[in-house]
OpenMM code with the backbone's topology and positions (N, CA, C; nanometers):
from openmm import Vec3, app, unit

residues = "MET THR THR ILE PRO ALA LEU GLY GLU GLU ARG SER PRO LYS ALA ALA ILE ASP GLY PHE ILE SER LEU PHE ASN ASN GLN GLN ILE ALA SER LEU ASP ASP ALA ALA SER SER PRO TRP PHE THR ILE VAL ASP GLY ALA THR SER VAL PHE GLN SER TYR SER GLU MET ILE ASP PHE GLU GLY LEU GLU ALA THR GLY TRP SER TYR SER ARG THR ARG ASP VAL ASP VAL ILE PHE ASP ASP GLY ASN THR ALA PHE VAL SER ALA PHE LEU GLU ARG LEU ASP ARG SER ASP LYS VAL ILE PHE ASP GLY GLN ILE ILE PHE VAL LEU VAL ARG LYS LYS GLU ASP TRP LYS LEU ALA GLY TRP ILE SER SER GLY ASN SER ASP ILE PRO LEU GLY LYS".split()
positions = [
    Vec3(11.8232, 9.9919, 12.2855),
    Vec3(11.9689, 10.0412, 12.3382),
    Vec3(12.0356, 9.9260, 12.3756),
    Vec3(12.1629, 9.9323, 12.3211),
    Vec3(12.2568, 9.8368, 12.3499),
    Vec3(12.3462, 9.8951, 12.4608),
    Vec3(12.3756, 9.8160, 12.5718),
    Vec3(12.4677, 9.8449, 12.6723),
    Vec3(12.5836, 9.7660, 12.6532),
    Vec3(12.7080, 9.8415, 12.7012),
    Vec3(12.8300, 9.7727, 12.7117),
    Vec3(12.8506, 9.6927, 12.8468),
    Vec3(12.8981, 9.5919, 12.8376),
    Vec3(12.9253, 9.5341, 12.9917),
    Vec3(13.0532, 9.5962, 13.0589),
    Vec3(13.0484, 9.6089, 13.1923),
    Vec3(13.1324, 9.6729, 13.2646),
    Vec3(13.2654, 9.5866, 13.2543),
    Vec3(13.3916, 9.6219, 13.2625),
    Vec3(13.5211, 9.5335, 13.2712),
    Vec3(13.4754, 9.4284, 13.3549),
    Vec3(13.5143, 9.3125, 13.2749),
    Vec3(13.5206, 9.1633, 13.3634),
    Vec3(13.3554, 9.1188, 13.3466),
    Vec3(13.2845, 9.1768, 13.2930),
    Vec3(13.1213, 9.1321, 13.2931),
    Vec3(13.1045, 9.0806, 13.1662),
    Vec3(13.0536, 8.9647, 13.1643),
    Vec3(13.0217, 8.8951, 13.0320),
    Vec3(12.8825, 8.9432, 12.9759),
    Vec3(12.9054, 8.9400, 12.8563),
    Vec3(12.7644, 8.9727, 12.7700),
    Vec3(12.6977, 8.8267, 12.7798),
    Vec3(12.5345, 8.8510, 12.7887),
    Vec3(12.4547, 8.7420, 12.7563),
    Vec3(12.4296, 8.6933, 12.5962),
    Vec3(12.3893, 8.5896, 12.5773),
    Vec3(12.3494, 8.5512, 12.4320),
    Vec3(12.2574, 8.6830, 12.3749),
    Vec3(12.1477, 8.6842, 12.4444),
    Vec3(12.0608, 8.8094, 12.4471),
    Vec3(12.1176, 8.9307, 12.3974),
    Vec3(12.2092, 8.9829, 12.4801),
    Vec3(12.2789, 9.1140, 12.4532),
    Vec3(12.3684, 9.1166, 12.3521),
    Vec3(12.4146, 8.9834, 12.2990),
    Vec3(12.4838, 8.9963, 12.1689),
    Vec3(12.4077, 9.0152, 12.0574),
    Vec3(12.2914, 8.9469, 12.0548),
    Vec3(12.1900, 8.9631, 11.9592),
    Vec3(12.1373, 9.0963, 11.9540),
    Vec3(12.1276, 9.1877, 12.0595),
    Vec3(12.0752, 9.3342, 12.0708),
    Vec3(12.1853, 9.4094, 11.9913),
    Vec3(12.3118, 9.3591, 12.0259),
    Vec3(12.4212, 9.4411, 11.9608),
    Vec3(12.4409, 9.4206, 11.8219),
    Vec3(12.4212, 9.2757, 11.7865),
    Vec3(12.4157, 9.2657, 11.6342),
    Vec3(12.2967, 9.3516, 11.5501),
    Vec3(12.1967, 9.3253, 11.6121),
    Vec3(12.0938, 9.4112, 11.5453),
    Vec3(12.1224, 9.5706, 11.5347),
    Vec3(12.1739, 9.6244, 11.6516),
    Vec3(12.2321, 9.7687, 11.6382),
    Vec3(12.3215, 9.7849, 11.5262),
    Vec3(12.3938, 9.6684, 11.5245),
    Vec3(12.5120, 9.7132, 11.4330),
    Vec3(12.4421, 9.6779, 11.2747),
    Vec3(12.3597, 9.5981, 11.2790),
    Vec3(12.2950, 9.5721, 11.1317),
    Vec3(12.1893, 9.7035, 11.1105),
    Vec3(12.1302, 9.7592, 11.2104),
    Vec3(12.0686, 9.8833, 11.1644),
    Vec3(12.1580, 10.0083, 11.1240),
    Vec3(12.2623, 10.0097, 11.1875),
    Vec3(12.3841, 10.1133, 11.1332),
    Vec3(12.4441, 10.0645, 11.0163),
    Vec3(12.4059, 9.9502, 10.9471),
    Vec3(12.4941, 9.8875, 10.8441),
    Vec3(12.6482, 9.9060, 10.8433),
    Vec3(12.6866, 9.8610, 10.9659),
    Vec3(12.8334, 9.8669, 11.0058),
    Vec3(12.8889, 9.6901, 10.9464),
    Vec3(12.9211, 9.6861, 10.8408),
    Vec3(12.9419, 9.5595, 10.7740),
    Vec3(13.0629, 9.5015, 10.8276),
    Vec3(13.1727, 9.5774, 10.8712),
    Vec3(13.2930, 9.5179, 10.9094),
    Vec3(13.2796, 9.4692, 11.0518),
    Vec3(13.1950, 9.5669, 11.1484),
    Vec3(13.1651, 9.5252, 11.2662),
    Vec3(13.0559, 9.4134, 11.2703),
    Vec3(12.9812, 9.3886, 11.1888),
    Vec3(12.9092, 9.2757, 11.1658),
    Vec3(12.9534, 9.1370, 11.1437),
    Vec3(13.0762, 9.1592, 11.0697),
    Vec3(13.1471, 9.0607, 11.0502),
    Vec3(13.2502, 9.0139, 11.1725),
    Vec3(13.2806, 9.0991, 11.2378),
    Vec3(13.3547, 9.0766, 11.3756),
    Vec3(13.2582, 9.0379, 11.4742),
    Vec3(13.1416, 9.0419, 11.4692),
    Vec3(13.0189, 9.0055, 11.5513),
    Vec3(12.9831, 8.8725, 11.5384),
    Vec3(12.9981, 8.8342, 11.4044),
    Vec3(12.9832, 8.6875, 11.3544),
    Vec3(13.1042, 8.6001, 11.3619),
    Vec3(13.0500, 8.4873, 11.3757),
    Vec3(13.1409, 8.3742, 11.3584),
    Vec3(13.1535, 8.3569, 11.2024),
    Vec3(13.2780, 8.2859, 11.1598),
    Vec3(13.3045, 8.2584, 11.0105),
    Vec3(13.3480, 8.1221, 11.0173),
    Vec3(13.2837, 8.0324, 10.9287),
    Vec3(13.1780, 8.0972, 10.8251),
    Vec3(13.0209, 8.0920, 10.8919),
    Vec3(12.9453, 8.1528, 10.8241),
    Vec3(12.8042, 8.2052, 10.8663),
    Vec3(12.7160, 8.0925, 10.8012),
    Vec3(12.6095, 8.0663, 10.8645),
    Vec3(12.5125, 7.9635, 10.7818),
    Vec3(12.3660, 8.0197, 10.8144),
    Vec3(12.2839, 7.9836, 10.7203),
    Vec3(12.1280, 7.9627, 10.7416),
    Vec3(12.0595, 7.8559, 10.7215),
    Vec3(11.9708, 7.8368, 10.7794),
    Vec3(11.9003, 7.7050, 10.7323),
    Vec3(11.7609, 7.7537, 10.7388),
    Vec3(11.6973, 7.7562, 10.6060),
    Vec3(11.5700, 7.8092, 10.5733),
    Vec3(11.4881, 7.7013, 10.5125),
    Vec3(11.3693, 7.6576, 10.5655),
    Vec3(11.2896, 7.5747, 10.5208),
    Vec3(11.3671, 7.4480, 10.4846),
    Vec3(11.4672, 7.3929, 10.5439),
    Vec3(11.5564, 7.2732, 10.5366),
    Vec3(11.6619, 7.3106, 10.4482),
    Vec3(11.6786, 7.4195, 10.3703),
    Vec3(11.7757, 7.4542, 10.2902),
    Vec3(11.8835, 7.5101, 10.3530),
    Vec3(12.0096, 7.4629, 10.3582),
    Vec3(12.1473, 7.4933, 10.4001),
    Vec3(12.2212, 7.5887, 10.3265),
    Vec3(12.2501, 7.7183, 10.3736),
    Vec3(12.3449, 7.7907, 10.2980),
    Vec3(12.4865, 7.8331, 10.3899),
    Vec3(12.5842, 7.8339, 10.3485),
    Vec3(12.6959, 7.8573, 10.4205),
    Vec3(12.7783, 7.9679, 10.3353),
    Vec3(12.8289, 8.0591, 10.4123),
    Vec3(12.9016, 8.1832, 10.3608),
    Vec3(13.0135, 8.2236, 10.4433),
    Vec3(13.1120, 8.2781, 10.3679),
    Vec3(13.2485, 8.2671, 10.4337),
    Vec3(13.2480, 8.3824, 10.5454),
    Vec3(13.1430, 8.4801, 10.5268),
    Vec3(13.1156, 8.5865, 10.6457),
    Vec3(12.9835, 8.6311, 10.6320),
    Vec3(12.9447, 8.6907, 10.7115),
    Vec3(12.7971, 8.7562, 10.7131),
    Vec3(12.7791, 8.8636, 10.6162),
    Vec3(12.8827, 8.9429, 10.5735),
    Vec3(12.8809, 9.0491, 10.4823),
    Vec3(12.8361, 8.9775, 10.3421),
    Vec3(12.8836, 8.8604, 10.3315),
    Vec3(12.8514, 8.7985, 10.1949),
    Vec3(12.7222, 8.7344, 10.1692),
    Vec3(12.6354, 8.7443, 10.2657),
    Vec3(12.4840, 8.6917, 10.2759),
    Vec3(12.4051, 8.8411, 10.2491),
    Vec3(12.4516, 8.9483, 10.2950),
    Vec3(12.3504, 9.0562, 10.3069),
    Vec3(12.4020, 9.1581, 10.2020),
    Vec3(12.2985, 9.2389, 10.1543),
    Vec3(12.3153, 9.3392, 10.0762),
    Vec3(12.2275, 9.4713, 10.0961),
    Vec3(12.3035, 9.5641, 10.1892),
    Vec3(12.2047, 9.6429, 10.2414),
    Vec3(12.1474, 9.7491, 10.1223),
    Vec3(12.1913, 9.7737, 10.0279),
    Vec3(12.1332, 9.8520, 9.9089),
    Vec3(12.0065, 9.7763, 9.8597),
    Vec3(12.0142, 9.6635, 9.8504),
    Vec3(11.9128, 9.5697, 9.7864),
    Vec3(11.7930, 9.5634, 9.8802),
    Vec3(11.8241, 9.5545, 10.0362),
    Vec3(11.7371, 9.5263, 10.1537),
    Vec3(11.6802, 9.6859, 10.1399),
    Vec3(11.7166, 9.7988, 10.1293),
    Vec3(11.6754, 9.9340, 10.1250),
    Vec3(11.5758, 9.9327, 10.0095),
    Vec3(11.5945, 9.8773, 9.9038),
    Vec3(11.5184, 9.8687, 9.7628),
    Vec3(11.3501, 9.8122, 9.8139),
    Vec3(11.3755, 9.7075, 9.9236),
    Vec3(11.2502, 9.6527, 9.9449),
    Vec3(11.1574, 9.7399, 10.0418),
    Vec3(11.2076, 9.8500, 10.0811),
    Vec3(11.1449, 9.9369, 10.1788),
    Vec3(11.2022, 9.9373, 10.3082),
    Vec3(11.2701, 9.8437, 10.3496),
    Vec3(11.3581, 9.8208, 10.4828),
    Vec3(11.4062, 9.9553, 10.5353),
    Vec3(11.3795, 9.9858, 10.6559),
    Vec3(11.4468, 10.1180, 10.7190),
    Vec3(11.5313, 10.0552, 10.8582),
    Vec3(11.4760, 9.9555, 10.9215),
    Vec3(11.5469, 9.9063, 11.0237),
    Vec3(11.4642, 9.7738, 11.0717),
    Vec3(11.5418, 9.7012, 11.1651),
    Vec3(11.4893, 9.5852, 11.2027),
    Vec3(11.4960, 9.5744, 11.3427),
    Vec3(11.4235, 9.5064, 11.4126),
    Vec3(11.3956, 9.4570, 11.5538),
    Vec3(11.3868, 9.3220, 11.5912),
    Vec3(11.3990, 9.2846, 11.7155),
    Vec3(11.3511, 9.1558, 11.7476),
    Vec3(11.2547, 9.1747, 11.8809),
    Vec3(11.1589, 9.0872, 11.8783),
    Vec3(11.0743, 9.0741, 12.0027),
    Vec3(11.0648, 8.9316, 12.0466),
    Vec3(10.9924, 8.9071, 12.1589),
    Vec3(10.9742, 8.8022, 12.2209),
    Vec3(11.0977, 8.7065, 12.2172),
    Vec3(11.2216, 8.7548, 12.2672),
    Vec3(11.3607, 8.7012, 12.2782),
    Vec3(11.3547, 8.6121, 12.3724),
    Vec3(11.4028, 8.4746, 12.3537),
    Vec3(11.4062, 8.3871, 12.4709),
    Vec3(11.5338, 8.2883, 12.4411),
    Vec3(11.6211, 8.2891, 12.5459),
    Vec3(11.7335, 8.2023, 12.5398),
    Vec3(11.6738, 8.0528, 12.5769),
    Vec3(11.6785, 7.9647, 12.4862),
    Vec3(11.6194, 7.8318, 12.4837),
    Vec3(11.7073, 7.7335, 12.5329),
    Vec3(11.8451, 7.7703, 12.5113),
    Vec3(11.9619, 7.6704, 12.5424),
    Vec3(12.0894, 7.7643, 12.5599),
    Vec3(12.1682, 7.7330, 12.6556),
    Vec3(12.3001, 7.8204, 12.6936),
    Vec3(12.3743, 7.7233, 12.7811),
    Vec3(12.4691, 7.6392, 12.7260),
    Vec3(12.5586, 7.5804, 12.8075),
    Vec3(12.7086, 7.6456, 12.8320),
    Vec3(12.6986, 7.7822, 12.7864),
    Vec3(12.8322, 7.8642, 12.8128),
    Vec3(12.9236, 7.8717, 12.6875),
    Vec3(12.9223, 7.7796, 12.6058),
    Vec3(12.9735, 7.7560, 12.4851),
    Vec3(12.8987, 7.7821, 12.3672),
    Vec3(12.7862, 7.7384, 12.3659),
    Vec3(12.6876, 7.7469, 12.2514),
    Vec3(12.5376, 7.7949, 12.3161),
    Vec3(12.4805, 7.8754, 12.2375),
    Vec3(12.3452, 7.9105, 12.2815),
    Vec3(12.2674, 7.9288, 12.1608),
    Vec3(12.1288, 7.8831, 12.1908),
    Vec3(12.0188, 7.8943, 12.0880),
    Vec3(11.9208, 8.0130, 12.1463),
    Vec3(11.8902, 8.0924, 12.0725),
    Vec3(11.7916, 8.2094, 12.0905),
    Vec3(11.6836, 8.2156, 12.0090),
    Vec3(11.5785, 8.2078, 12.0581),
    Vec3(11.4434, 8.1919, 11.9790),
    Vec3(11.3959, 8.3835, 11.9842),
    Vec3(11.3729, 8.3970, 11.8537),
    Vec3(11.3034, 8.5453, 11.8649),
    Vec3(11.2146, 8.5783, 11.7220),
    Vec3(11.1470, 8.6554, 11.7392),
    Vec3(11.0753, 8.6990, 11.6064),
    Vec3(11.1733, 8.8212, 11.5499),
    Vec3(11.1936, 8.8223, 11.4206),
    Vec3(11.2857, 8.9045, 11.3694),
    Vec3(11.1837, 8.9884, 11.2941),
    Vec3(11.1764, 9.1199, 11.3064),
    Vec3(11.0833, 9.2366, 11.2166),
    Vec3(11.1860, 9.3092, 11.1621),
    Vec3(11.1328, 9.3280, 11.0262),
    Vec3(11.1980, 9.4392, 10.9392),
    Vec3(11.0981, 9.5324, 10.9123),
    Vec3(11.1161, 9.6779, 10.9241),
    Vec3(11.0079, 9.7963, 10.9101),
    Vec3(11.0591, 9.8817, 10.8027),
    Vec3(10.9474, 9.9492, 10.7840),
    Vec3(10.9850, 10.0463, 10.6722),
    Vec3(10.9987, 10.1855, 10.7439),
    Vec3(10.9981, 10.3080, 10.6900),
    Vec3(11.0371, 10.4378, 10.7297),
    Vec3(10.9112, 10.4839, 10.8149),
    Vec3(10.7853, 10.4192, 10.7787),
    Vec3(10.6746, 10.4591, 10.8598),
    Vec3(10.6359, 10.3610, 10.9667),
    Vec3(10.7636, 10.2807, 11.0156),
    Vec3(10.7287, 10.1786, 11.1149),
    Vec3(10.6209, 10.0829, 11.0985),
    Vec3(10.6073, 10.0427, 10.9688),
    Vec3(10.5126, 9.9364, 10.9188),
    Vec3(10.6010, 9.7936, 10.8991),
    Vec3(10.5490, 9.7287, 10.9523),
    Vec3(10.6222, 9.5777, 10.9541),
    Vec3(10.6131, 9.5362, 10.8155),
    Vec3(10.7441, 9.5018, 10.7593),
    Vec3(10.7332, 9.4451, 10.5915),
    Vec3(10.7616, 9.2952, 10.6060),
    Vec3(10.8342, 9.2301, 10.7421),
    Vec3(10.8576, 9.1027, 10.7512),
    Vec3(10.8666, 9.1023, 10.8950),
    Vec3(10.7993, 8.9657, 10.9125),
    Vec3(10.7972, 8.9259, 11.0576),
    Vec3(10.8008, 8.7692, 11.0632),
    Vec3(10.9121, 8.7230, 11.1299),
    Vec3(10.9360, 8.5739, 11.1287),
    Vec3(11.0042, 8.5265, 11.2427),
    Vec3(10.9642, 8.4092, 11.2899),
    Vec3(11.0489, 8.3427, 11.4047),
    Vec3(11.1764, 8.2693, 11.3578),
    Vec3(11.2782, 8.2964, 11.4124),
    Vec3(11.4243, 8.2557, 11.3891),
    Vec3(11.4874, 8.2230, 11.5241),
    Vec3(11.5569, 8.1145, 11.5048),
    Vec3(11.6577, 8.0467, 11.5979),
    Vec3(11.7832, 8.1117, 11.5805),
    Vec3(11.8571, 8.1957, 11.6592),
    Vec3(11.9859, 8.2322, 11.6181),
    Vec3(12.0841, 8.1294, 11.6954),
    Vec3(12.1820, 8.1161, 11.6672),
    Vec3(12.2723, 8.0182, 11.6931),
    Vec3(12.4059, 8.0917, 11.7315),
    Vec3(12.4540, 8.0782, 11.8611),
    Vec3(12.5574, 8.1412, 11.8972),
    Vec3(12.6587, 8.0618, 11.9536),
    Vec3(12.8033, 8.1165, 11.9330),
    Vec3(12.9146, 8.0453, 12.0048),
    Vec3(12.9977, 8.1350, 12.0616),
    Vec3(13.0576, 8.0834, 12.1806),
    Vec3(13.1552, 8.1476, 12.2660),
    Vec3(13.3000, 8.1582, 12.2039),
    Vec3(13.3252, 8.2859, 12.1695),
    Vec3(13.4667, 8.2834, 12.1232),
    Vec3(13.5471, 8.4016, 12.1912),
    Vec3(13.6764, 8.3625, 12.2382),
    Vec3(13.7420, 8.4582, 12.3225),
    Vec3(13.6669, 8.5522, 12.4193),
    Vec3(13.5924, 8.4834, 12.4911),
    Vec3(13.5138, 8.5258, 12.6251),
    Vec3(13.3765, 8.6301, 12.5664),
    Vec3(13.3585, 8.6131, 12.4287),
    Vec3(13.2465, 8.6859, 12.3957),
    Vec3(13.1484, 8.5875, 12.2885),
    Vec3(13.0225, 8.6209, 12.2950),
    Vec3(12.9438, 8.5420, 12.2084),
    Vec3(12.9506, 8.5927, 12.0724),
    Vec3(12.9559, 8.5153, 11.9567),
    Vec3(12.9500, 8.5570, 11.8275),
    Vec3(12.8184, 8.4724, 11.7793),
    Vec3(12.7482, 8.5378, 11.6749),
    Vec3(12.6343, 8.4863, 11.6023),
    Vec3(12.7166, 8.3781, 11.4992),
    Vec3(12.6553, 8.2605, 11.5141),
    Vec3(12.7085, 8.1629, 11.3734),
    Vec3(12.6223, 8.1453, 11.2799),
    Vec3(12.4957, 8.1925, 11.3066),
    Vec3(12.4026, 8.1640, 11.2069),
    Vec3(12.2502, 8.1840, 11.2359),
    Vec3(12.1569, 8.1341, 11.1516),
    Vec3(12.0368, 8.1170, 11.2193),
    Vec3(11.9406, 8.0208, 11.1387),
    Vec3(11.8449, 7.9856, 11.2066),
    Vec3(11.7624, 7.8632, 11.1419),
    Vec3(11.6267, 7.9059, 11.1678),
    Vec3(11.5430, 7.8890, 11.0490),
    Vec3(11.4051, 7.9330, 11.0329),
    Vec3(11.3375, 7.8435, 10.9435),
    Vec3(11.1941, 7.8546, 10.9761),
    Vec3(11.1007, 7.7562, 10.8838),
    Vec3(11.0011, 7.8478, 10.8355),
    Vec3(10.9400, 7.8331, 10.7102),
    Vec3(10.8467, 7.9266, 10.6833),
    Vec3(10.8680, 8.0746, 10.6647),
    Vec3(11.0104, 8.1203, 10.6458),
    Vec3(11.0540, 8.2355, 10.6438),
    Vec3(11.1355, 8.2537, 10.5273),
    Vec3(11.1103, 8.1704, 10.4178),
    Vec3(11.1920, 8.1945, 10.2935),
    Vec3(11.2030, 8.3229, 10.2141),
    Vec3(11.1168, 8.4012, 10.2715),
    Vec3(11.0781, 8.5544, 10.1931),
    Vec3(11.1491, 8.6498, 10.2858),
    Vec3(11.2214, 8.6070, 10.3672),
    Vec3(11.2890, 8.7111, 10.4693),
    Vec3(11.3881, 8.8002, 10.3723),
    Vec3(11.3808, 8.9173, 10.3915),
    Vec3(11.4420, 9.0150, 10.2917),
    Vec3(11.5957, 9.0123, 10.3540),
    Vec3(11.7021, 8.9881, 10.2510),
    Vec3(11.8348, 9.0087, 10.2696),
    Vec3(11.8837, 9.0838, 10.1745),
    Vec3(11.8205, 9.1499, 10.0862),
    Vec3(11.8719, 9.2306, 9.9775),
    Vec3(11.9282, 9.1743, 9.8509),
    Vec3(11.9259, 9.0528, 9.8537),
    Vec3(12.0073, 8.9797, 9.7345),
    Vec3(11.9161, 8.9094, 9.6525),
] * unit.nanometer
topology = app.Topology()
chain = topology.addChain("A")
for resn in residues:
    res = topology.addResidue(resn, chain)
    for name in ("N", "CA", "C"):
        topology.addAtom(name, app.Element.getBySymbol(name[0]), res)
C-alpha cells in the first residue's frame, strides 16, 4: 500500500519506489513518466541504455504476453542518500496471475531529488539481462 505524505512532509526514497511500483502495476504510463527523471537509463550486465522517458522502455502488452500480472519489491534497503541522490537496493519480482514468481532479480534503483520530491532516474542490475520489459 502506498501512502501519500502529509502536507509539508517529504517522501523517502523507499516511498518513491513503492509509489512507482504501484503506478507500474496500474499501468499508469503518463504518471510513470512523471515519477521518473528524464532521460531514463538502465545498466544491465555492463550495457548502458538511455531512453527519453520511462515509457519508451516499457511495453505493457508485451509484458503481459510473458505471463506478467504484477510486480513487487522485497528486501528494500536505502544504501545511500545524501538528500539529492539516493541508491536503493531491492529485489524486483514479476509475478503471474497465480502469484508465481516469473522473474526475481536484485536491482539498484537510482533516484534524484527534483522539486522537493524523489524521481527514479534509472536502475543498475547485474545478471538480470532476462528481466521482462515487454519489448
